[in-house]
VMD Tcl script that draws the C-alpha trace (Angstrom):
set ca {
  {137.28 160.48 40.22}
  {134.51 161.16 37.96}
  {133.73 157.51 37.99}
  {133.29 157.71 41.61}
  {130.73 161.11 41.39}
  {128.74 159.02 38.48}
  {128.53 156.13 40.39}
  {126.92 158.12 43.64}
  {124.47 159.40 41.32}
  {122.89 157.04 40.27}
  {122.85 154.66 44.16}
  {121.71 158.30 45.11}
  {118.90 158.05 42.29}
  {117.98 154.46 43.30}
  {117.61 155.35 46.72}
  {115.50 157.89 46.32}
  {113.08 155.86 43.81}
  {112.76 152.81 46.36}
  {111.57 155.73 48.85}
  {109.07 156.81 46.38}
  {107.75 153.14 46.26}
  {107.84 152.00 49.51}
  {106.05 155.68 50.66}
  {103.55 154.97 47.66}
  {103.00 151.12 49.00}
  {102.16 152.59 52.09}
  {99.70 155.24 51.20}
  {98.01 152.25 49.06}
  {97.17 150.07 52.01}
  {94.85 147.52 51.06}
  {95.87 146.90 47.05}
  {97.19 143.65 45.73}
  {100.78 144.72 46.61}
  {104.18 146.50 44.68}
  {105.92 145.16 42.32}
  {109.25 145.67 42.80}
  {111.18 148.11 44.73}
  {110.37 146.08 48.13}
  {112.10 143.38 49.78}
  {111.47 139.62 48.98}
  {110.09 139.62 52.77}
  {107.64 142.30 52.32}
  {105.74 140.78 49.31}
  {106.34 137.05 51.01}
  {103.04 135.71 49.81}
  {100.78 134.63 52.60}
  {99.66 130.76 53.61}
  {96.37 131.19 52.87}
  {95.72 127.18 53.36}
  {96.73 127.78 57.69}
  {94.62 131.33 57.80}
  {91.29 132.49 57.75}
  {90.16 135.18 55.35}
  {90.67 137.67 57.68}
  {94.78 136.46 58.32}
  {94.18 134.95 61.87}
  {95.25 130.88 61.49}
  {92.57 128.81 61.71}
  {92.09 126.44 64.99}
  {93.15 122.42 64.32}
  {90.28 120.80 63.26}
  {91.92 117.10 63.11}
  {89.24 114.27 64.06}
  {88.43 113.93 67.46}
  {88.52 110.83 69.73}
  {84.38 109.41 69.68}
  {82.82 109.42 72.48}
  {81.32 106.32 73.56}
  {77.69 106.58 73.30}
  {75.77 106.33 76.48}
  {78.35 105.03 79.02}
  {79.48 107.11 81.47}
  {82.98 108.20 82.03}
  {85.00 106.46 84.08}
  {85.41 107.75 87.46}
  {88.56 108.10 89.82}
  {92.07 106.25 89.06}
  {92.84 103.43 86.20}
  {92.47 100.24 88.28}
  {95.58 97.39 87.90}
  {95.51 94.15 87.61}
  {95.28 92.30 91.15}
  {98.00 89.80 91.69}
  {96.91 86.11 90.60}
  {97.69 84.91 94.30}
  {97.23 87.46 96.54}
  {100.39 86.92 99.38}
  {99.50 86.93 102.89}
  {101.27 89.62 105.37}
  {103.61 89.03 108.06}
  {102.82 89.28 111.78}
  {104.73 89.27 114.97}
  {104.70 86.35 116.81}
  {102.09 84.53 114.54}
  {103.27 82.08 112.21}
  {105.14 82.49 108.98}
  {102.59 79.69 107.07}
  {99.88 79.25 107.79}
  {98.87 75.71 108.59}
  {94.68 75.73 108.66}
  {93.53 75.48 105.38}
  {89.50 75.79 103.35}
  {88.71 76.48 99.99}
  {87.83 79.41 98.03}
  {83.45 79.66 98.35}
  {81.06 81.48 96.55}
  {79.29 84.69 98.28}
  {76.52 82.32 98.82}
  {78.61 80.20 101.40}
  {80.79 80.37 104.39}
  {84.27 79.79 104.22}
  {84.69 77.40 106.75}
  {87.99 75.86 108.30}
  {88.56 72.55 110.10}
  {88.71 74.29 113.63}
  {85.95 75.90 113.60}
  {86.45 78.88 111.82}
  {83.73 80.33 109.67}
  {83.51 83.63 107.79}
  {80.93 84.79 105.45}
  {79.85 87.41 102.96}
  {76.37 89.41 103.01}
  {74.35 91.17 100.60}
  {76.35 93.87 99.54}
  {74.85 97.30 99.87}
  {75.46 99.33 96.37}
  {76.13 103.56 95.52}
  {77.99 105.84 94.58}
  {80.61 107.84 96.62}
  {79.44 111.70 97.30}
  {82.52 113.20 99.36}
  {84.57 115.76 98.01}
  {87.91 115.46 100.19}
  {91.63 114.18 99.20}
  {91.54 110.73 97.66}
  {87.76 110.46 97.44}
  {85.87 110.55 93.79}
  {82.31 111.40 93.50}
  {80.23 109.77 91.32}
  {82.97 106.63 91.67}
  {80.34 103.57 92.48}
  {81.41 101.64 95.18}
  {79.96 98.00 97.13}
  {79.63 97.69 100.84}
  {80.12 94.27 101.79}
  {79.38 92.87 105.32}
  {81.87 90.34 106.26}
  {81.29 87.88 109.45}
  {83.55 85.97 111.20}
  {82.59 83.33 113.89}
  {85.22 82.19 116.00}
  {84.19 78.11 116.39}
  {87.65 76.97 117.55}
  {89.52 77.01 121.18}
  {91.82 80.07 120.54}
  {91.29 83.40 120.63}
  {91.83 85.25 117.27}
  {93.98 88.65 117.08}
  {92.65 90.58 114.17}
  {93.95 93.68 114.93}
  {95.89 93.08 111.80}
  {93.33 91.92 109.11}
  {93.67 92.68 105.71}
  {90.98 92.88 103.04}
  {91.34 93.15 99.65}
  {88.86 93.03 96.42}
  {88.81 92.48 92.75}
  {86.74 92.09 89.63}
  {86.33 91.44 86.03}
  {87.85 88.61 83.62}
  {91.19 90.83 83.76}
  {90.99 90.52 87.72}
  {91.30 94.58 88.32}
  {92.09 95.54 92.03}
  {89.54 97.71 93.89}
  {90.48 100.50 95.60}
  {89.12 100.64 98.93}
  {86.86 103.47 99.84}
  {86.95 105.21 102.80}
  {84.36 107.98 103.15}
  {82.89 109.34 106.76}
  {79.22 109.44 105.11}
  {79.56 105.35 104.77}
  {78.92 102.82 107.56}
  {82.48 101.14 107.19}
  {84.52 100.09 110.03}
  {87.46 97.58 110.31}
  {87.89 94.38 112.16}
  {89.93 94.63 115.23}
  {90.47 93.73 119.06}
  {90.75 90.10 119.85}
  {88.20 87.75 118.88}
  {87.30 84.89 122.02}
  {86.51 81.25 121.53}
  {82.51 80.93 120.68}
  {82.38 85.04 119.81}
  {81.94 86.59 116.94}
  {82.86 89.92 115.05}
  {81.72 92.01 112.35}
  {83.04 94.60 110.07}
  {81.86 96.12 106.75}
  {84.49 97.49 104.21}
  {83.91 99.31 100.73}
  {85.34 98.53 97.14}
  {85.13 100.69 94.14}
  {83.56 98.13 92.19}
  {81.90 99.18 89.17}
  {77.78 98.35 89.11}
  {78.46 96.18 85.78}
  {80.89 94.14 87.24}
  {79.41 92.64 90.54}
  {78.87 89.41 88.70}
  {82.80 88.85 88.59}
  {84.23 89.96 92.34}
  {87.11 88.43 94.16}
  {87.25 88.99 98.02}
  {90.59 87.69 100.02}
  {89.71 88.05 103.84}
  {93.32 87.91 105.78}
  {93.04 87.80 108.99}
  {95.39 85.44 110.90}
  {98.69 83.99 110.37}
  {97.82 80.72 111.53}
  {94.71 80.06 108.76}
  {95.34 80.87 104.65}
  {92.76 83.53 103.17}
  {89.56 83.33 103.73}
  {88.28 83.40 99.94}
  {85.19 84.04 97.46}
  {84.67 84.76 94.26}
  {81.84 84.83 91.88}
  {78.47 87.54 91.58}
  {77.88 89.46 94.67}
  {74.26 89.18 96.51}
  {73.55 92.74 96.43}
  {70.76 94.22 99.38}
  {67.87 94.99 97.46}
}
mol new
graphics top color blue
foreach p $ca { graphics top sphere $p radius 0.5 }
foreach p [lrange $ca 0 end-1] q [lrange $ca 1 end] { graphics top cylinder $p $q radius 0.2 }
display resetview
């Protein structure tokens, strides 16, 4: 029983010392610290490598990606490669495989079919998008291409399902169609009678620096192979 009283007295004395040491540390805030009497967590060193002099963590200042000087940021979705051979679409009531063929042409010459149908592309109007609606990208460069189809054959041509696609550059990147209210763009449509001509204007997102290497494919019906144009686009000045 005497040993127990002695142990309790010693423990009580240590408790009072720890309490006094804690009070002194609280009063002496700003001093270098208190040796002994505090827990390891309270006396743990601050990671000065990751802190400012005030104790606030510094923001990460790692290397930044270098910007490309003199080149504007790309606008719009990232383009993807177009197929090397654009497949024909299937049209109800029309041949599954075309039987009237024509060779590709440059943008300065027509694609001529042996039955008398010709397809030509005029000088492009280049500009940038200005709309702010869904699917529009203000500042994206575009080319508005006028296309004329002349029916010199003996049969009418149904133009209700004309599909026009474009790509550009050495990687044959697909150019997105551009739909905007301020563009004078219009699709083909209706029926083209023998001896008549039809005109349309299609806008595509083609960067101005890629207009020397463009591919345009006009799939206008199931009987004819698609009219294909390759090379530099003539630009209206």
